[in-house]
A tleap script that builds the chain and sets N, CA, C and O, in Angstrom:
source leaprc.protein.ff14SB
mol = sequence {
  NMET GLY PHE ALA GLY LEU VAL GLY GLY GLY
  LYS LEU VAL VAL ASP HIE ALA VAL LEU LEU
  ALA GLN GLY LEU GLY MET SER GLU LYS LEU
  ILE GLY LEU THR ILE VAL ALA ALA GLY THR
  SER LEU PRO GLU LEU ALA THR SER ALA VAL
  ALA ALA MET LYS LYS ASN SER ASP ILE ALA
  VAL GLY ASN VAL ILE GLY SER ASN ILE PHE
  ASN ILE PHE PHE ILE LEU GLY LEU SER GLY
  LEU ILE GLN PRO ILE PRO TYR ASP ALA VAL
  MET ASN THR ASP PHE TYR VAL LEU MET ALA
  SER THR VAL ALA LEU MET ALA PHE MET PHE
  THR SER ALA ARG SER LYS VAL ASP ARG TRP
  GLU ALA ALA LEU LEU LEU GLY CYS TYR VAL
  ALA TYR THR ILE TYR LEU VAL ILE ARG CALA
}
set mol.1.N position { 97.602 126.812 106.632 }
set mol.1.CA position { 97.473 127.766 107.701 }
set mol.1.C position { 96.586 128.937 107.280 }
set mol.1.O position { 95.707 129.358 108.032 }
set mol.2.N position { 96.821 129.462 106.071 }
set mol.2.CA position { 96.023 130.578 105.575 }
set mol.2.C position { 94.566 130.207 105.404 }
set mol.2.O position { 93.677 130.989 105.743 }
set mol.3.N position { 94.313 128.998 104.871 }
set mol.3.CA position { 92.935 128.540 104.679 }
set mol.3.C position { 92.217 128.412 106.018 }
set mol.3.O position { 91.051 128.785 106.143 }
set mol.4.N position { 92.916 127.887 107.011 }
set mol.4.CA position { 92.324 127.761 108.353 }
set mol.4.C position { 91.974 129.142 108.907 }
set mol.4.O position { 90.948 129.308 109.567 }
set mol.5.N position { 92.819 130.121 108.639 }
set mol.5.CA position { 92.532 131.488 109.072 }
set mol.5.C position { 91.297 132.054 108.391 }
set mol.5.O position { 90.489 132.737 109.021 }
set mol.6.N position { 91.153 131.765 107.093 }
set mol.6.CA position { 89.968 132.224 106.366 }
set mol.6.C position { 88.699 131.584 106.909 }
set mol.6.O position { 87.685 132.255 107.100 }
set mol.7.N position { 88.763 130.272 107.157 }
set mol.7.CA position { 87.600 129.565 107.700 }
set mol.7.C position { 87.263 130.115 109.088 }
set mol.7.O position { 86.099 130.373 109.393 }
set mol.8.N position { 88.283 130.291 109.918 }
set mol.8.CA position { 88.063 130.850 111.253 }
set mol.8.C position { 87.488 132.254 111.194 }
set mol.8.O position { 86.589 132.599 111.961 }
set mol.9.N position { 88.008 133.061 110.282 }
set mol.9.CA position { 87.486 134.418 110.107 }
set mol.9.C position { 86.046 134.410 109.632 }
set mol.9.O position { 85.229 135.211 110.086 }
set mol.10.N position { 85.735 133.500 108.714 }
set mol.10.CA position { 84.358 133.365 108.241 }
set mol.10.C position { 83.412 132.991 109.365 }
set mol.10.O position { 82.298 133.506 109.457 }
set mol.11.N position { 83.875 132.078 110.226 }
set mol.11.CA position { 83.056 131.673 111.379 }
set mol.11.C position { 82.823 132.860 112.301 }
set mol.11.O position { 81.710 133.060 112.786 }
set mol.12.N position { 83.861 133.645 112.545 }
set mol.12.CA position { 83.711 134.835 113.393 }
set mol.12.C position { 82.707 135.824 112.803 }
set mol.12.O position { 81.880 136.382 113.523 }
set mol.13.N position { 82.785 136.036 111.498 }
set mol.13.CA position { 81.856 136.961 110.842 }
set mol.13.C position { 80.422 136.478 111.021 }
set mol.13.O position { 79.542 137.251 111.399 }
set mol.14.N position { 80.190 135.193 110.747 }
set mol.14.CA position { 78.835 134.644 110.863 }
set mol.14.C position { 78.344 134.723 112.306 }
set mol.14.O position { 77.233 135.188 112.561 }
set mol.15.N position { 79.168 134.272 113.246 }
set mol.15.CA position { 78.763 134.280 114.661 }
set mol.15.C position { 78.435 135.691 115.146 }
set mol.15.O position { 77.432 135.901 115.828 }
set mol.16.N position { 79.272 136.643 114.797 }
set mol.16.CA position { 79.045 138.010 115.262 }
set mol.16.C position { 77.898 138.687 114.510 }
set mol.16.O position { 77.226 139.554 115.068 }
set mol.17.N position { 77.670 138.306 113.263 }
set mol.17.CA position { 76.517 138.836 112.533 }
set mol.17.C position { 75.222 138.374 113.191 }
set mol.17.O position { 74.275 139.151 113.319 }
set mol.18.N position { 75.179 137.113 113.608 }
set mol.18.CA position { 74.000 136.582 114.303 }
set mol.18.C position { 73.805 137.317 115.626 }
set mol.18.O position { 72.689 137.714 115.959 }
set mol.19.N position { 74.884 137.496 116.376 }
set mol.19.CA position { 74.789 138.222 117.651 }
set mol.19.C position { 74.320 139.663 117.444 }
set mol.19.O position { 73.509 140.174 118.216 }
set mol.20.N position { 74.833 140.311 116.404 }
set mol.20.CA position { 74.433 141.677 116.101 }
set mol.20.C position { 72.947 141.738 115.756 }
set mol.20.O position { 72.224 142.607 116.244 }
set mol.21.N position { 72.502 140.818 114.919 }
set mol.21.CA position { 71.087 140.779 114.541 }
set mol.21.C position { 70.208 140.589 115.771 }
set mol.21.O position { 69.206 141.283 115.944 }
set mol.22.N position { 70.592 139.646 116.619 }
set mol.22.CA position { 69.813 139.392 117.830 }
set mol.22.C position { 69.842 140.601 118.759 }
set mol.22.O position { 68.813 140.980 119.318 }
set mol.23.N position { 70.999 141.200 118.924 }
set mol.23.CA position { 71.139 142.354 119.810 }
set mol.23.C position { 70.342 143.562 119.351 }
set mol.23.O position { 69.814 144.313 120.171 }
set mol.24.N position { 70.256 143.749 118.032 }
set mol.24.CA position { 69.520 144.887 117.485 }
set mol.24.C position { 68.059 144.563 117.211 }
set mol.24.O position { 67.278 145.437 116.836 }
set mol.25.N position { 67.696 143.290 117.404 }
set mol.25.CA position { 66.324 142.877 117.121 }
set mol.25.C position { 66.021 142.884 115.635 }
set mol.25.O position { 64.876 143.099 115.238 }
set mol.26.N position { 67.030 142.654 114.810 }
set mol.26.CA position { 66.872 142.646 113.357 }
set mol.26.C position { 67.020 141.223 112.848 }
set mol.26.O position { 67.550 140.353 113.538 }
set mol.27.N position { 66.549 141.002 111.642 }
set mol.27.CA position { 66.672 139.669 111.063 }
set mol.27.C position { 68.105 139.426 110.593 }
set mol.27.O position { 68.827 140.357 110.236 }
set mol.28.N position { 68.492 138.165 110.603 }
set mol.28.CA position { 69.812 137.794 110.091 }
set mol.28.C position { 69.915 138.136 108.609 }
set mol.28.O position { 70.986 138.497 108.122 }
set mol.29.N position { 68.798 138.021 107.897 }
set mol.29.CA position { 68.776 138.345 106.470 }
set mol.29.C position { 69.147 139.810 106.250 }
set mol.29.O position { 69.934 140.128 105.358 }
set mol.30.N position { 68.575 140.706 107.069 }
set mol.30.CA position { 68.877 142.130 106.939 }
set mol.30.C position { 70.351 142.398 107.217 }
set mol.30.O position { 70.990 143.156 106.487 }
set mol.31.N position { 70.892 141.790 108.257 }
set mol.31.CA position { 72.309 141.968 108.585 }
set mol.31.C position { 73.181 141.428 107.452 }
set mol.31.O position { 74.185 142.043 107.092 }
set mol.32.N position { 72.797 140.275 106.887 }
set mol.32.CA position { 73.562 139.687 105.784 }
set mol.32.C position { 73.534 140.540 104.528 }
set mol.32.O position { 74.546 140.682 103.842 }
set mol.33.N position { 72.355 141.114 104.225 }
set mol.33.CA position { 72.209 141.921 103.014 }
set mol.33.C position { 72.833 143.309 103.141 }
set mol.33.O position { 73.027 143.992 102.135 }
set mol.34.N position { 73.144 143.726 104.348 }
set mol.34.CA position { 73.678 145.077 104.529 }
set mol.34.C position { 75.077 145.055 105.138 }
set mol.34.O position { 76.064 145.264 104.432 }
set mol.35.N position { 75.167 144.809 106.419 }
set mol.35.CA position { 76.439 144.944 107.128 }
set mol.35.C position { 77.466 143.908 106.677 }
set mol.35.O position { 78.608 144.255 106.377 }
set mol.36.N position { 77.064 142.637 106.628 }
set mol.36.CA position { 78.014 141.596 106.205 }
set mol.36.C position { 78.402 141.811 104.743 }
set mol.36.O position { 79.575 141.701 104.387 }
set mol.37.N position { 77.414 142.118 103.897 }
set mol.37.CA position { 77.706 142.351 102.476 }
set mol.37.C position { 78.676 143.515 102.295 }
set mol.37.O position { 79.627 143.421 101.519 }
set mol.38.N position { 78.436 144.606 103.006 }
set mol.38.CA position { 79.333 145.766 102.899 }
set mol.38.C position { 80.721 145.426 103.430 }
set mol.38.O position { 81.729 145.776 102.817 }
set mol.39.N position { 80.770 144.749 104.560 }
set mol.39.CA position { 82.061 144.401 105.154 }
set mol.39.C position { 82.901 143.496 104.277 }
set mol.39.O position { 84.111 143.687 104.158 }
set mol.40.N position { 82.265 142.514 103.665 }
set mol.40.CA position { 83.026 141.597 102.815 }
set mol.40.C position { 83.343 142.216 101.455 }
set mol.40.O position { 84.175 141.690 100.716 }
set mol.41.N position { 82.691 143.326 101.122 }
set mol.41.CA position { 82.957 144.000 99.848 }
set mol.41.C position { 83.990 145.114 99.959 }
set mol.41.O position { 84.362 145.709 98.947 }
set mol.42.N position { 84.455 145.405 101.160 }
set mol.42.CA position { 85.443 146.482 101.325 }
set mol.42.C position { 86.724 146.260 100.518 }
set mol.42.O position { 87.258 147.228 99.975 }
set mol.43.N position { 87.241 145.030 100.413 }
set mol.43.CA position { 88.428 144.853 99.558 }
set mol.43.C position { 88.156 145.211 98.093 }
set mol.43.O position { 89.017 145.785 97.427 }
set mol.44.N position { 86.958 144.873 97.588 }
set mol.44.CA position { 86.613 145.240 96.210 }
set mol.44.C position { 86.500 146.752 96.071 }
set mol.44.O position { 86.923 147.323 95.066 }
set mol.45.N position { 85.928 147.399 97.087 }
set mol.45.CA position { 85.818 148.859 97.064 }
set mol.45.C position { 87.199 149.498 96.990 }
set mol.45.O position { 87.434 150.385 96.169 }
set mol.46.N position { 88.098 149.055 97.834 }
set mol.46.CA position { 89.452 149.621 97.847 }
set mol.46.C position { 90.156 149.380 96.515 }
set mol.46.O position { 90.762 150.293 95.955 }
set mol.47.N position { 90.077 148.159 96.012 }
set mol.47.CA position { 90.745 147.816 94.753 }
set mol.47.C position { 90.190 148.629 93.592 }
set mol.47.O position { 90.952 149.195 92.809 }
set mol.48.N position { 88.863 148.689 93.479 }
set mol.48.CA position { 88.258 149.414 92.364 }
set mol.48.C position { 88.462 150.918 92.483 }
set mol.48.O position { 88.650 151.593 91.471 }
set mol.49.N position { 88.427 151.455 93.697 }
set mol.49.CA position { 88.649 152.894 93.880 }
set mol.49.C position { 90.073 153.279 93.482 }
set mol.49.O position { 90.278 154.280 92.795 }
set mol.50.N position { 91.051 152.491 93.909 }
set mol.50.CA position { 92.448 152.771 93.544 }
set mol.50.C position { 92.625 152.635 92.032 }
set mol.50.O position { 93.283 153.463 91.403 }
set mol.51.N position { 92.037 151.591 91.456 }
set mol.51.CA position { 92.143 151.397 90.003 }
set mol.51.C position { 91.511 152.571 89.259 }
set mol.51.O position { 92.059 153.036 88.260 }
set mol.52.N position { 90.367 153.053 89.733 }
set mol.52.CA position { 89.713 154.193 89.085 }
set mol.52.C position { 90.579 155.449 89.190 }
set mol.52.O position { 90.706 156.199 88.223 }
set mol.53.N position { 91.175 155.676 90.362 }
set mol.53.CA position { 92.047 156.853 90.537 }
set mol.53.C position { 93.260 156.784 89.614 }
set mol.53.O position { 93.750 157.813 89.148 }
set mol.54.N position { 93.741 155.573 89.354 }
set mol.54.CA position { 94.902 155.404 88.478 }
set mol.54.C position { 94.501 155.263 87.013 }
set mol.54.O position { 95.340 155.005 86.150 }
set mol.55.N position { 93.198 155.439 86.742 }
set mol.55.CA position { 92.651 155.335 85.384 }
set mol.55.C position { 92.825 153.942 84.782 }
set mol.55.O position { 92.982 153.800 83.570 }
set mol.56.N position { 92.797 152.916 85.631 }
set mol.56.CA position { 92.811 151.524 85.182 }
set mol.56.C position { 91.377 151.000 85.220 }
set mol.56.O position { 91.018 150.184 86.069 }
set mol.57.N position { 90.567 151.489 84.280 }
set mol.57.CA position { 89.140 151.185 84.316 }
set mol.57.C position { 88.839 149.703 84.142 }
set mol.57.O position { 87.879 149.197 84.724 }
set mol.58.N position { 89.646 148.998 83.348 }
set mol.58.CA position { 89.401 147.563 83.168 }
set mol.58.C position { 89.552 146.806 84.485 }
set mol.58.O position { 88.809 145.860 84.748 }
set mol.59.N position { 90.504 147.218 85.306 }
set mol.59.CA position { 90.677 146.597 86.624 }
set mol.59.C position { 89.491 146.956 87.518 }
set mol.59.O position { 88.943 146.089 88.199 }
set mol.60.N position { 89.094 148.226 87.518 }
set mol.60.CA position { 87.997 148.685 88.381 }
set mol.60.C position { 86.704 147.942 88.072 }
set mol.60.O position { 86.039 147.445 88.981 }
set mol.61.N position { 86.349 147.866 86.803 }
set mol.61.CA position { 85.103 147.204 86.410 }
set mol.61.C position { 85.245 145.691 86.494 }
set mol.61.O position { 84.347 145.008 86.986 }
set mol.62.N position { 86.365 145.166 86.017 }
set mol.62.CA position { 86.580 143.718 86.048 }
set mol.62.C position { 86.562 143.153 87.454 }
set mol.62.O position { 86.061 142.050 87.675 }
set mol.63.N position { 87.098 143.892 88.401 }
set mol.63.CA position { 87.099 143.464 89.796 }
set mol.63.C position { 85.670 143.294 90.313 }
set mol.63.O position { 85.349 142.282 90.936 }
set mol.64.N position { 84.821 144.277 90.054 }
set mol.64.CA position { 83.436 144.225 90.540 }
set mol.64.C position { 82.662 143.103 89.856 }
set mol.64.O position { 81.993 142.310 90.519 }
set mol.65.N position { 82.754 143.038 88.539 }
set mol.65.CA position { 82.006 142.015 87.807 }
set mol.65.C position { 82.540 140.628 88.136 }
set mol.65.O position { 81.763 139.706 88.384 }
set mol.66.N position { 83.857 140.477 88.139 }
set mol.66.CA position { 84.454 139.176 88.455 }
set mol.66.C position { 84.115 138.708 89.856 }
set mol.66.O position { 83.856 137.524 90.070 }
set mol.67.N position { 84.112 139.622 90.809 }
set mol.67.CA position { 83.775 139.276 92.188 }
set mol.67.C position { 82.334 138.798 92.294 }
set mol.67.O position { 82.049 137.829 92.997 }
set mol.68.N position { 81.429 139.470 91.601 }
set mol.68.CA position { 80.027 139.054 91.630 }
set mol.68.C position { 79.828 137.694 90.981 }
set mol.68.O position { 79.088 136.858 91.499 }
set mol.69.N position { 80.481 137.469 89.856 }
set mol.69.CA position { 80.382 136.169 89.185 }
set mol.69.C position { 80.935 135.076 90.089 }
set mol.69.O position { 80.320 134.020 90.237 }
set mol.70.N position { 82.088 135.322 90.691 }
set mol.70.CA position { 82.699 134.345 91.600 }
set mol.70.C position { 81.792 134.070 92.798 }
set mol.70.O position { 81.586 132.915 93.171 }
set mol.71.N position { 81.252 135.125 93.396 }
set mol.71.CA position { 80.373 134.952 94.558 }
set mol.71.C position { 79.130 134.136 94.223 }
set mol.71.O position { 78.752 133.243 94.982 }
set mol.72.N position { 78.496 134.432 93.103 }
set mol.72.CA position { 77.257 133.738 92.753 }
set mol.72.C position { 77.532 132.300 92.338 }
set mol.72.O position { 76.917 131.376 92.871 }
set mol.73.N position { 78.438 132.098 91.404 }
set mol.73.CA position { 78.658 130.749 90.894 }
set mol.73.C position { 79.472 129.874 91.842 }
set mol.73.O position { 79.052 128.767 92.180 }
set mol.74.N position { 80.619 130.359 92.267 }
set mol.74.CA position { 81.518 129.502 93.037 }
set mol.74.C position { 81.140 129.428 94.512 }
set mol.74.O position { 80.955 128.340 95.056 }
set mol.75.N position { 81.026 130.576 95.153 }
set mol.75.CA position { 80.777 130.565 96.597 }
set mol.75.C position { 79.397 130.007 96.915 }
set mol.75.O position { 79.267 129.153 97.792 }
set mol.76.N position { 78.369 130.472 96.222 }
set mol.76.CA position { 77.034 129.935 96.475 }
set mol.76.C position { 76.948 128.471 96.057 }
set mol.76.O position { 76.299 127.669 96.728 }
set mol.77.N position { 77.606 128.121 94.944 }
set mol.77.CA position { 77.626 126.723 94.508 }
set mol.77.C position { 78.314 125.817 95.507 }
set mol.77.O position { 77.788 124.759 95.851 }
set mol.78.N position { 79.480 126.218 95.976 }
set mol.78.CA position { 80.210 125.411 96.960 }
set mol.78.C position { 79.448 125.332 98.279 }
set mol.78.O position { 79.375 124.267 98.893 }
set mol.79.N position { 78.884 126.448 98.710 }
set mol.79.CA position { 78.103 126.447 99.951 }
set mol.79.C position { 76.907 125.510 99.837 }
set mol.79.O position { 76.570 124.810 100.792 }
set mol.80.N position { 76.265 125.496 98.671 }
set mol.80.CA position { 75.128 124.602 98.446 }
set mol.80.C position { 75.526 123.138 98.412 }
set mol.80.O position { 74.732 122.272 98.778 }
set mol.81.N position { 76.749 122.852 97.976 }
set mol.81.CA position { 77.233 121.468 98.020 }
set mol.81.C position { 77.487 121.025 99.453 }
set mol.81.O position { 77.231 119.874 99.808 }
set mol.82.N position { 77.984 121.929 100.268 }
set mol.82.CA position { 78.254 121.613 101.671 }
set mol.82.C position { 76.946 121.375 102.412 }
set mol.82.O position { 76.817 120.411 103.167 }
set mol.83.N position { 75.990 122.247 102.196 }
set mol.83.CA position { 74.681 122.154 102.855 }
set mol.83.C position { 73.656 122.839 101.957 }
set mol.83.O position { 73.833 124.010 101.620 }
set mol.84.N position { 72.579 122.140 101.555 }
set mol.84.CA position { 71.555 122.811 100.750 }
set mol.84.C position { 71.094 124.107 101.428 }
set mol.84.O position { 70.948 124.169 102.649 }
set mol.85.N position { 70.870 125.129 100.612 }
set mol.85.CA position { 70.576 126.460 101.136 }
set mol.85.C position { 69.133 126.837 100.806 }
set mol.85.O position { 68.836 127.249 99.684 }
set mol.86.N position { 68.236 126.695 101.784 }
set mol.86.CA position { 66.862 127.152 101.534 }
set mol.86.C position { 66.823 128.677 101.561 }
set mol.86.O position { 67.654 129.310 102.212 }
set mol.87.N position { 65.882 129.254 100.871 }
set mol.87.CA position { 65.724 130.705 100.963 }
set mol.87.C position { 64.240 131.033 101.024 }
set mol.87.O position { 63.394 130.336 100.464 }
set mol.88.N position { 63.964 132.109 101.718 }
set mol.88.CA position { 62.609 132.591 101.915 }
set mol.88.C position { 62.134 133.275 100.634 }
set mol.88.O position { 62.925 133.920 99.947 }
set mol.89.N position { 60.858 133.137 100.313 }
set mol.89.CA position { 60.305 133.780 99.119 }
set mol.89.C position { 60.468 135.298 99.171 }
set mol.89.O position { 60.451 135.954 98.129 }
set mol.90.N position { 60.624 135.862 100.362 }
set mol.90.CA position { 60.854 137.305 100.494 }
set mol.90.C position { 62.135 137.697 99.759 }
set mol.90.O position { 62.258 138.827 99.285 }
set mol.91.N position { 63.092 136.763 99.663 }
set mol.91.CA position { 64.355 137.041 98.967 }
set mol.91.C position { 64.142 137.279 97.477 }
set mol.91.O position { 65.026 137.829 96.820 }
set mol.92.N position { 62.997 136.882 96.923 }
set mol.92.CA position { 62.754 137.101 95.503 }
set mol.92.C position { 62.919 138.571 95.141 }
set mol.92.O position { 63.448 138.888 94.076 }
set mol.93.N position { 62.473 139.472 96.011 }
set mol.93.CA position { 62.635 140.903 95.760 }
set mol.93.C position { 64.109 141.253 95.628 }
set mol.93.O position { 64.483 142.053 94.771 }
set mol.94.N position { 64.939 140.665 96.462 }
set mol.94.CA position { 66.372 140.939 96.405 }
set mol.94.C position { 66.984 140.405 95.113 }
set mol.94.O position { 67.911 141.008 94.573 }
set mol.95.N position { 66.476 139.282 94.615 }
set mol.95.CA position { 66.943 138.768 93.328 }
set mol.95.C position { 66.566 139.732 92.205 }
set mol.95.O position { 67.354 139.952 91.285 }
set mol.96.N position { 65.366 140.305 92.279 }
set mol.96.CA position { 64.951 141.280 91.268 }
set mol.96.C position { 65.842 142.523 91.308 }
set mol.96.O position { 66.188 143.075 90.263 }
set mol.97.N position { 66.208 142.956 92.500 }
set mol.97.CA position { 67.111 144.108 92.633 }
set mol.97.C position { 68.472 143.767 92.030 }
set mol.97.O position { 69.070 144.593 91.339 }
set mol.98.N position { 68.962 142.559 92.287 }
set mol.98.CA position { 70.233 142.117 91.706 }
set mol.98.C position { 70.166 142.145 90.179 }
set mol.98.O position { 71.084 142.637 89.523 }
set mol.99.N position { 69.075 141.617 89.615 }
set mol.99.CA position { 68.925 141.614 88.155 }
set mol.99.C position { 68.814 143.037 87.615 }
set mol.99.O position { 69.412 143.359 86.588 }
set mol.100.N position { 68.051 143.894 88.303 }
set mol.100.CA position { 67.885 145.280 87.856 }
set mol.100.C position { 69.216 146.026 87.885 }
set mol.100.O position { 69.496 146.830 86.996 }
set mol.101.N position { 70.037 145.763 88.900 }
set mol.101.CA position { 71.340 146.438 88.969 }
set mol.101.C position { 72.234 146.001 87.817 }
set mol.101.O position { 72.992 146.803 87.272 }
set mol.102.N position { 72.144 144.736 87.450 }
set mol.102.CA position { 72.931 144.233 86.319 }
set mol.102.C position { 72.468 144.873 85.017 }
set mol.102.O position { 73.289 145.295 84.202 }
set mol.103.N position { 71.160 144.945 84.820 }
set mol.103.CA position { 70.610 145.568 83.613 }
set mol.103.C position { 70.995 147.050 83.558 }
set mol.103.O position { 71.356 147.557 82.495 }
set mol.104.N position { 70.920 147.741 84.694 }
set mol.104.CA position { 71.294 149.161 84.726 }
set mol.104.C position { 72.759 149.342 84.354 }
set mol.104.O position { 73.094 150.225 83.564 }
set mol.105.N position { 73.630 148.517 84.914 }
set mol.105.CA position { 75.051 148.621 84.587 }
set mol.105.C position { 75.281 148.388 83.099 }
set mol.105.O position { 76.038 149.119 82.461 }
set mol.106.N position { 74.630 147.374 82.549 }
set mol.106.CA position { 74.783 147.098 81.115 }
set mol.106.C position { 74.287 148.280 80.286 }
set mol.106.O position { 74.927 148.664 79.308 }
set mol.107.N position { 73.157 148.852 80.671 }
set mol.107.CA position { 72.621 149.998 79.936 }
set mol.107.C position { 73.591 151.174 79.990 }
set mol.107.O position { 73.842 151.822 78.973 }
set mol.108.N position { 74.131 151.448 81.162 }
set mol.108.CA position { 75.071 152.562 81.300 }
set mol.108.C position { 76.337 152.328 80.485 }
set mol.108.O position { 76.856 153.254 79.861 }
set mol.109.N position { 76.831 151.108 80.488 }
set mol.109.CA position { 78.122 150.834 79.855 }
set mol.109.C position { 78.034 150.679 78.342 }
set mol.109.O position { 78.998 150.961 77.630 }
set mol.110.N position { 76.884 150.234 77.851 }
set mol.110.CA position { 76.831 149.897 76.433 }
set mol.110.C position { 75.925 150.788 75.599 }
set mol.110.O position { 75.833 150.597 74.386 }
set mol.111.N position { 75.250 151.759 76.214 }
set mol.111.CA position { 74.383 152.622 75.418 }
set mol.111.C position { 75.022 153.961 75.090 }
set mol.111.O position { 74.574 154.648 74.172 }
set mol.112.N position { 76.044 154.338 75.811 }
set mol.112.CA position { 76.694 155.611 75.486 }
set mol.112.C position { 77.815 155.352 74.482 }
set mol.112.O position { 78.404 154.272 74.441 }
set mol.113.N position { 78.084 156.358 73.691 }
set mol.113.CA position { 79.130 156.220 72.671 }
set mol.113.C position { 80.504 156.045 73.314 }
set mol.113.O position { 81.410 155.485 72.697 }
set mol.114.N position { 80.662 156.520 74.545 }
set mol.114.CA position { 81.958 156.457 75.214 }
set mol.114.C position { 82.152 155.162 76.001 }
set mol.114.O position { 83.249 154.915 76.502 }
set mol.115.N position { 81.137 154.346 76.120 }
set mol.115.CA position { 81.223 153.078 76.866 }
set mol.115.C position { 81.830 153.275 78.250 }
set mol.115.O position { 82.831 152.651 78.605 }
set mol.116.N position { 81.199 154.157 79.020 }
set mol.116.CA position { 81.673 154.372 80.381 }
set mol.116.C position { 80.497 154.748 81.268 }
set mol.116.O position { 79.443 155.168 80.790 }
set mol.117.N position { 80.698 154.590 82.559 }
set mol.117.CA position { 79.705 155.020 83.537 }
set mol.117.C position { 80.042 156.463 83.898 }
set mol.117.O position { 81.075 156.736 84.510 }
set mol.118.N position { 79.157 157.388 83.512 }
set mol.118.CA position { 79.368 158.802 83.821 }
set mol.118.C position { 79.080 159.068 85.296 }
set mol.118.O position { 78.516 158.227 85.996 }
set mol.119.N position { 79.479 160.251 85.751 }
set mol.119.CA position { 79.280 160.589 87.168 }
set mol.119.C position { 77.807 160.574 87.559 }
set mol.119.O position { 77.464 160.111 88.647 }
set mol.120.N position { 76.931 161.073 86.690 }
set mol.120.CA position { 75.511 161.096 87.042 }
set mol.120.C position { 74.980 159.672 87.143 }
set mol.120.O position { 74.123 159.385 87.979 }
set mol.121.N position { 75.485 158.781 86.298 }
set mol.121.CA position { 75.063 157.379 86.374 }
set mol.121.C position { 75.604 156.726 87.646 }
set mol.121.O position { 74.916 155.934 88.291 }
set mol.122.N position { 76.837 157.067 87.995 }
set mol.122.CA position { 77.419 156.552 89.237 }
set mol.122.C position { 76.622 157.051 90.440 }
set mol.122.O position { 76.368 156.294 91.377 }
set mol.123.N position { 76.229 158.323 90.413 }
set mol.123.CA position { 75.412 158.873 91.502 }
set mol.123.C position { 74.058 158.175 91.567 }
set mol.123.O position { 73.532 157.928 92.652 }
set mol.124.N position { 73.503 157.861 90.413 }
set mol.124.CA position { 72.231 157.135 90.371 }
set mol.124.C position { 72.386 155.739 90.975 }
set mol.124.O position { 71.518 155.287 91.721 }
set mol.125.N position { 73.485 155.057 90.656 }
set mol.125.CA position { 73.739 153.736 91.247 }
set mol.125.C position { 73.836 153.832 92.768 }
set mol.125.O position { 73.250 153.018 93.482 }
set mol.126.N position { 74.571 154.823 93.262 }
set mol.126.CA position { 74.686 155.017 94.715 }
set mol.126.C position { 73.326 155.325 95.336 }
set mol.126.O position { 72.989 154.798 96.396 }
set mol.127.N position { 72.550 156.177 94.678 }
set mol.127.CA position { 71.210 156.504 95.169 }
set mol.127.C position { 70.304 155.287 95.219 }
set mol.127.O position { 69.524 155.117 96.156 }
set mol.128.N position { 70.412 154.441 94.202 }
set mol.128.CA position { 69.617 153.207 94.190 }
set mol.128.C position { 70.012 152.298 95.347 }
set mol.128.O position { 69.153 151.658 95.953 }
set mol.129.N position { 71.303 152.235 95.659 }
set mol.129.CA position { 71.736 151.405 96.788 }
set mol.129.C position { 71.191 151.954 98.102 }
set mol.129.O position { 70.736 151.192 98.955 }
set mol.130.N position { 71.236 153.264 98.267 }
set mol.130.CA position { 70.696 153.876 99.485 }
set mol.130.C position { 69.194 153.587 99.588 }
set mol.130.O position { 68.701 153.228 100.657 }
set mol.131.N position { 68.472 153.744 98.479 }
set mol.131.CA position { 67.030 153.466 98.480 }
set mol.131.C position { 66.760 152.000 98.809 }
set mol.131.O position { 65.844 151.701 99.575 }
set mol.132.N position { 67.537 151.094 98.248 }
set mol.132.CA position { 67.383 149.662 98.523 }
set mol.132.C position { 67.648 149.364 99.996 }
set mol.132.O position { 66.921 148.585 100.612 }
set mol.133.N position { 68.676 149.974 100.557 }
set mol.133.CA position { 68.992 149.758 101.973 }
set mol.133.C position { 67.861 150.272 102.861 }
set mol.133.O position { 67.491 149.617 103.836 }
set mol.134.N position { 67.315 151.430 102.533 }
set mol.134.CA position { 66.172 151.962 103.292 }
set mol.134.C position { 64.992 151.004 103.177 }
set mol.134.O position { 64.316 150.722 104.167 }
set mol.135.N position { 64.748 150.507 101.970 }
set mol.135.CA position { 63.672 149.532 101.764 }
set mol.135.C position { 63.887 148.294 102.638 }
set mol.135.O position { 62.940 147.791 103.243 }
set mol.136.N position { 65.123 147.802 102.708 }
set mol.136.CA position { 65.415 146.621 103.529 }
set mol.136.C position { 65.092 146.864 104.999 }
set mol.136.O position { 64.512 146.009 105.667 }
set mol.137.N position { 65.471 148.033 105.492 }
set mol.137.CA position { 65.216 148.354 106.901 }
set mol.137.C position { 63.713 148.450 107.154 }
set mol.137.O position { 63.221 147.953 108.167 }
set mol.138.N position { 62.991 149.082 106.245 }
set mol.138.CA position { 61.535 149.199 106.399 }
set mol.138.C position { 60.879 147.827 106.309 }
set mol.138.O position { 59.970 147.517 107.079 }
set mol.139.N position { 61.342 147.002 105.364 }
set mol.139.CA position { 60.780 145.655 105.181 }
set mol.139.C position { 60.997 144.791 106.414 }
set mol.139.O position { 60.163 143.949 106.747 }
set mol.140.N position { 62.122 145.003 107.088 }
set mol.140.CA position { 62.432 144.186 108.266 }
set mol.140.C position { 61.519 144.587 109.395 }
set mol.140.O position { 61.604 144.027 110.487 }
savepdb mol mol.pdb
quit
């Protein structure tokens, strides 16, 4: 029953994302990279924010990293088994942004003596996301 609900919910998200893209005259790719991505990441945001407030940094960081690993390997892998997934060469830029964000996180976490993401680094990460989102809208 729960799995059927997840599948049904996934279908609703996809169907309404397509309708939103069409209604706004935007590409489905833009909606997927922004609104759908943010919406499906809200549980990770809530979990990591609560963990950070409670000073459970391993949970906060592990949740984000684990979710990304699961999404890339398992979800994309399973989706590709169900139906091969072509992608536009324009997505290459988004792959570079993904790699750059990973490198930035590693640099922040492993170059300081305290092995933590400081507030200025966190602000830089947020600023980079805002800049990337603006770039996506302009590119579309």
